[in-house]
matplotlib code that plots the C-alpha trace (Angstrom):
import matplotlib.pyplot as plt

x = [8.7, 10.9, 7.0, 5.6, 7.5, 7.3, 3.8, 3.4, 5.6, 3.9, 0.7, 2.0, 3.0, 0.0, -2.2, 0.3, -0.1, -4.4, -4.4, -1.7, -4.6, -7.3, -5.1, -5.1, -8.4, -10.0, -7.4, -9.6, -8.6, -8.2, -10.9, -11.3, -12.2, -14.7, -13.9, -16.0, -16.7, -19.0, -17.4, -18.5, -17.6, -15.7, -19.0, -20.4, -22.8, -22.7, -21.1, -23.2, -22.0, -18.6, -16.7, -14.2, -11.0, -9.1, -5.8, -2.3, 0.5, -1.3, -4.0, -6.1, -7.0, -8.3, -11.9, -14.2, -17.7, -19.8, -21.0, -24.9, -27.2, -25.8, -22.0, -21.8, -19.4, -18.4, -16.2, -16.3, -13.7, -10.5, -7.3, -6.3, -2.0, -1.4, -1.3, -3.8, -4.8, -8.5, -8.8, -12.1, -13.2, -16.1, -17.0, -16.3, -14.0, -10.5, -9.7, -8.7, -6.5, -5.7, -2.5, -1.9, -4.2, -3.5, -6.3, -6.2, -8.6, -12.3, -11.3, -14.2, -12.1, -14.6, -11.8, -12.8, -12.1, -13.5, -13.7, -13.4, -12.2, -13.7, -11.3, -9.6, -10.4, -8.0, -7.9, -5.6, -4.3, -1.6, 1.0, 3.0, 6.5, 6.7, 10.2, 8.3, 5.8, 8.4, 9.6, 6.9, 5.8, 9.4, 8.7, 5.3, 7.6, 10.1, 7.0, 5.8, 7.1, 6.8, 4.9, 5.9, 9.5, 11.1, 11.6, 9.7, 10.4, 10.7, 7.0, 4.6, 1.0, 0.3, 0.3, 0.8, 3.9, 5.3, 9.5, 12.0, 14.8, 18.3, 18.8, 15.7, 16.7, 20.1, 18.1, 16.0, 19.0, 21.3, 17.8, 17.0, 21.2, 21.2, 18.6, 18.8, 16.0, 19.0, 21.5, 20.3, 19.3, 22.8, 23.4, 21.3, 22.1, 26.1, 25.2, 23.0, 25.7, 28.2, 26.6, 27.1, 30.6, 29.3, 32.6, 35.9, 35.9, 36.8, 34.8, 34.9, 34.2, 36.3, 34.7, 30.9, 32.6, 33.6, 30.5, 29.1, 31.1, 30.5, 26.9, 26.4, 28.4, 26.6, 23.6, 24.9, 27.2, 23.9, 20.8, 24.0, 24.5, 21.6, 18.6, 20.6, 23.2, 22.3, 18.8, 20.1, 22.0, 18.9, 16.2, 14.8, 12.5, 14.4, 10.8, 7.9, 5.3, 1.8, -1.0, -3.3, -5.8, -6.5, -6.9, -3.8, -1.9, -1.1, -0.3, 1.8, 3.8, 3.5, 5.6, 7.9, 8.9, 10.1, 13.5, 13.4, 10.8, 10.7, 9.5, 11.4, 11.2, 8.9, 6.1, 7.0, 7.6, 11.0, 13.3, 15.4, 18.9, 19.4, 18.2, 20.3, 23.8, 23.5, 23.5, 26.0, 28.5, 27.6, 28.6, 32.1, 32.5, 32.2, 35.3, 37.4, 36.3, 35.6, 37.7, 39.7, 39.0, 35.4, 36.0, 36.0, 33.0, 30.9, 30.6, 29.5, 26.9, 25.6, 25.5, 23.4, 21.3, 20.7, 19.8, 17.5, 15.5, 15.0, 13.4, 11.0, 10.0, 9.9, 7.6, 5.5, 6.0, 4.3, 1.5, -0.3, 0.8, 3.2, 0.2, -1.6, 1.1, 3.2, 2.1, 1.7, 0.7, -2.1, -5.5, -8.1]
y = [82.6, 79.9, 80.4, 79.5, 76.6, 75.4, 75.2, 73.7, 70.7, 71.1, 70.5, 67.7, 65.6, 65.7, 64.7, 61.7, 61.2, 61.0, 59.4, 56.3, 56.3, 56.2, 52.6, 51.3, 51.7, 50.5, 47.3, 44.4, 41.6, 38.2, 36.8, 33.8, 30.5, 27.6, 24.5, 21.9, 18.2, 15.0, 13.1, 9.5, 6.9, 3.2, 2.0, 5.4, 6.3, 10.2, 11.0, 14.4, 17.1, 16.3, 19.5, 20.4, 23.3, 25.2, 26.3, 26.8, 29.1, 32.1, 32.4, 34.4, 31.7, 30.0, 28.4, 26.4, 24.6, 21.2, 19.1, 18.9, 15.7, 14.5, 14.6, 17.7, 20.9, 24.1, 26.7, 30.0, 33.3, 30.6, 32.6, 31.4, 31.0, 29.7, 26.3, 25.0, 22.2, 20.8, 17.9, 16.6, 15.3, 13.1, 11.1, 7.7, 7.9, 8.9, 12.4, 12.4, 15.6, 16.5, 17.0, 20.4, 22.5, 25.5, 26.9, 29.6, 33.0, 32.1, 28.8, 26.2, 22.9, 19.4, 17.5, 13.4, 10.9, 12.3, 9.0, 8.8, 4.9, 3.6, 4.6, 2.4, 1.8, 3.8, 1.5, 3.1, 0.3, 0.2, -2.5, -3.7, -5.5, -9.4, -8.2, -6.6, -9.0, -11.8, -10.2, -9.5, -13.1, -14.3, -11.8, -13.3, -17.1, -15.3, -15.5, -19.4, -21.7, -24.6, -24.5, -20.6, -21.6, -23.9, -22.0, -22.6, -20.7, -23.3, -23.5, -21.6, -22.5, -20.2, -22.1, -19.6, -17.5, -15.4, -16.9, -16.0, -13.5, -14.5, -12.0, -13.3, -17.2, -16.1, -14.1, -16.9, -19.6, -17.6, -16.0, -20.2, -21.3, -18.4, -18.4, -19.3, -22.2, -24.0, -23.4, -25.0, -28.0, -28.5, -28.3, -31.4, -33.1, -32.7, -34.2, -37.1, -38.0, -37.4, -39.9, -42.2, -41.4, -41.4, -40.3, -40.3, -36.6, -37.9, -36.7, -34.4, -30.6, -30.8, -34.2, -31.9, -28.9, -30.5, -32.6, -29.3, -27.6, -30.3, -30.7, -26.8, -27.0, -29.7, -28.0, -24.4, -25.5, -28.1, -25.0, -22.4, -24.6, -26.6, -23.7, -20.6, -20.9, -23.6, -22.2, -19.4, -20.5, -22.9, -20.8, -23.0, -21.9, -24.3, -24.4, -26.5, -26.2, -26.9, -29.2, -29.5, -30.7, -33.9, -37.5, -39.1, -41.0, -37.8, -35.5, -38.4, -38.6, -34.7, -34.8, -37.6, -36.7, -32.7, -34.4, -34.6, -32.2, -28.3, -26.3, -23.6, -19.9, -20.6, -22.1, -25.6, -27.9, -30.1, -32.6, -31.1, -30.2, -27.8, -29.8, -33.4, -31.1, -29.8, -33.2, -34.5, -31.5, -31.2, -34.4, -34.4, -31.1, -32.7, -34.8, -31.6, -31.5, -34.9, -37.4, -39.1, -42.5, -41.4, -39.8, -41.4, -41.6, -43.6, -40.4, -38.3, -40.6, -40.9, -37.7, -37.2, -40.1, -39.6, -35.7, -36.1, -39.7, -36.4, -33.8, -36.6, -37.4, -33.5, -33.1, -36.1, -33.6, -30.7, -31.9, -33.6, -32.6, -29.1, -26.5, -27.4, -26.2, -23.2, -20.1, -17.2, -20.3, -18.7, -19.6, -20.4]
z = [-38.5, -35.5, -33.5, -36.4, -37.5, -33.1, -33.2, -36.8, -35.3, -32.2, -33.9, -36.3, -33.1, -31.4, -34.6, -35.3, -30.9, -31.9, -34.8, -33.6, -30.5, -32.7, -34.2, -31.0, -29.7, -33.1, -32.9, -32.7, -28.9, -29.7, -29.8, -27.0, -27.0, -25.9, -25.0, -24.5, -23.9, -22.6, -19.7, -19.4, -17.3, -18.7, -19.6, -21.6, -18.9, -18.7, -15.3, -14.1, -11.8, -12.4, -11.7, -14.4, -13.6, -16.7, -15.8, -17.1, -15.6, -15.7, -12.7, -14.6, -16.6, -14.0, -15.2, -13.2, -13.6, -14.2, -15.7, -17.2, -16.8, -20.0, -19.0, -20.6, -20.3, -21.7, -20.6, -22.5, -22.5, -22.5, -23.4, -27.4, -27.9, -24.2, -23.6, -20.5, -19.7, -17.9, -14.8, -13.9, -10.9, -9.9, -6.5, -6.8, -9.9, -10.5, -11.4, -15.0, -16.6, -20.4, -22.1, -22.7, -25.2, -27.1, -28.9, -31.9, -32.1, -31.8, -32.1, -30.0, -29.0, -27.8, -25.8, -27.1, -25.2, -21.3, -19.4, -15.9, -14.0, -10.9, -8.1, -6.4, -2.5, -0.4, 2.7, 5.3, 7.1, 10.8, 9.3, 11.9, 10.2, 10.7, 12.7, 15.4, 15.7, 15.5, 18.5, 20.3, 20.2, 21.8, 23.8, 24.7, 24.8, 27.1, 29.3, 29.2, 32.8, 33.5, 37.3, 36.7, 37.3, 34.3, 31.2, 28.4, 26.2, 22.9, 22.4, 20.0, 19.8, 17.4, 14.2, 12.3, 14.1, 11.7, 11.1, 14.0, 12.6, 13.4, 16.0, 17.6, 17.5, 19.2, 21.3, 22.7, 22.5, 25.3, 27.2, 27.2, 28.1, 30.7, 32.6, 36.1, 35.7, 33.4, 35.2, 38.9, 36.8, 35.7, 39.1, 40.0, 36.5, 37.8, 41.4, 39.7, 38.0, 40.7, 42.8, 39.9, 39.3, 35.9, 33.8, 35.1, 36.6, 40.0, 43.0, 45.7, 45.1, 42.1, 40.1, 40.7, 39.1, 36.2, 35.5, 36.5, 33.1, 31.0, 31.1, 30.8, 28.3, 26.2, 26.7, 25.2, 22.8, 21.6, 21.9, 19.7, 17.3, 17.2, 18.0, 16.5, 14.2, 12.1, 11.6, 10.5, 8.3, 6.5, 7.5, 9.6, 12.5, 15.7, 18.5, 18.4, 16.4, 19.3, 17.5, 20.0, 17.7, 16.1, 17.3, 20.0, 17.2, 15.2, 18.1, 18.9, 15.6, 15.7, 18.8, 18.4, 14.7, 16.9, 16.1, 12.1, 11.4, 11.8, 10.3, 7.5, 7.4, 4.3, 6.8, 5.0, 6.6, 6.5, 7.9, 11.1, 9.4, 12.4, 15.2, 14.0, 13.1, 16.4, 18.4, 16.2, 17.0, 20.4, 20.9, 18.5, 20.8, 24.2, 23.1, 23.7, 27.0, 28.4, 30.5, 27.6, 29.0, 27.8, 24.6, 21.5, 18.7, 21.1, 23.3, 20.4, 19.3, 23.0, 23.4, 20.5, 20.9, 24.4, 23.2, 20.4, 23.0, 25.2, 22.3, 22.0, 25.7, 25.8, 22.7, 23.7, 27.3, 25.8, 23.9, 25.8, 29.6, 29.8, 28.6, 31.6, 33.8, 31.8, 32.9, 30.5, 28.2, 25.2, 26.1, 23.4]

ax = plt.figure().add_subplot(projection="3d")
ax.plot(x, y, z, "-o")
ax.set_aspect("equal")
plt.show()
């Protein structure tokens, strides 16, 4: 009796399994969907041979097709109830990507408004930072010497030279004021003043040393204040910009105005506060170390006017003469 019952139970389970399997086999699969669309450009013209890629988080959903001569495409066998998206690419056009698309079983979905825009031209440019370009310009200017000896660092032969950074303004000032030719010139000028017994420094080695120190201090303070400190604060370029073209009159006026007009770091011409301010400040500072009998307002203006006049004469020489004798000066 127990054996019969066990056999009956086994038979029942077998029948139930077969019925369940039949149900599973006979259950219909979700019908896949279709995605269609027409690809055009911004003017509405068809874009043939565009590549359409369908993708989702499931790699098995990946599909690829191309548009026909009318810009039409159709992707069949798209899994339903799962988000997908399509990306369209074509030569000469920017890529286009759809929002997420989710199809219902058997749905045929037409994607509207697939308009491609012309791709922007991408050009690879090797950009040189303005600071680096300015540094290269200063390095070239530091090689400029009249007759290969006298420093001619503060002359710019390129009218479109980039502005100097604050660091380069101080670098150029220190380079010019500590150059051996500059120091030699101070030594010679001190000898001339010694021979003329100019200023009450006395005679002998001590008097020569004081004259040498005073002249060097005048030049150092003037170039540091008027060529580095004020130009950095006021954003002005302390260099002389060689004109080189035009009438003799226009070039002469350009040179004579150099102590009073300079180019700003913004590329515009403006009043040269740096140069005038540097000359006055240097003249005022000279009252600290000149003999008491020579000090006063007169010394300030005498030093300032002498420096300004010398700057005008130097600019005239730069405009009409010195370029011919300056080594490393750029040639046309």
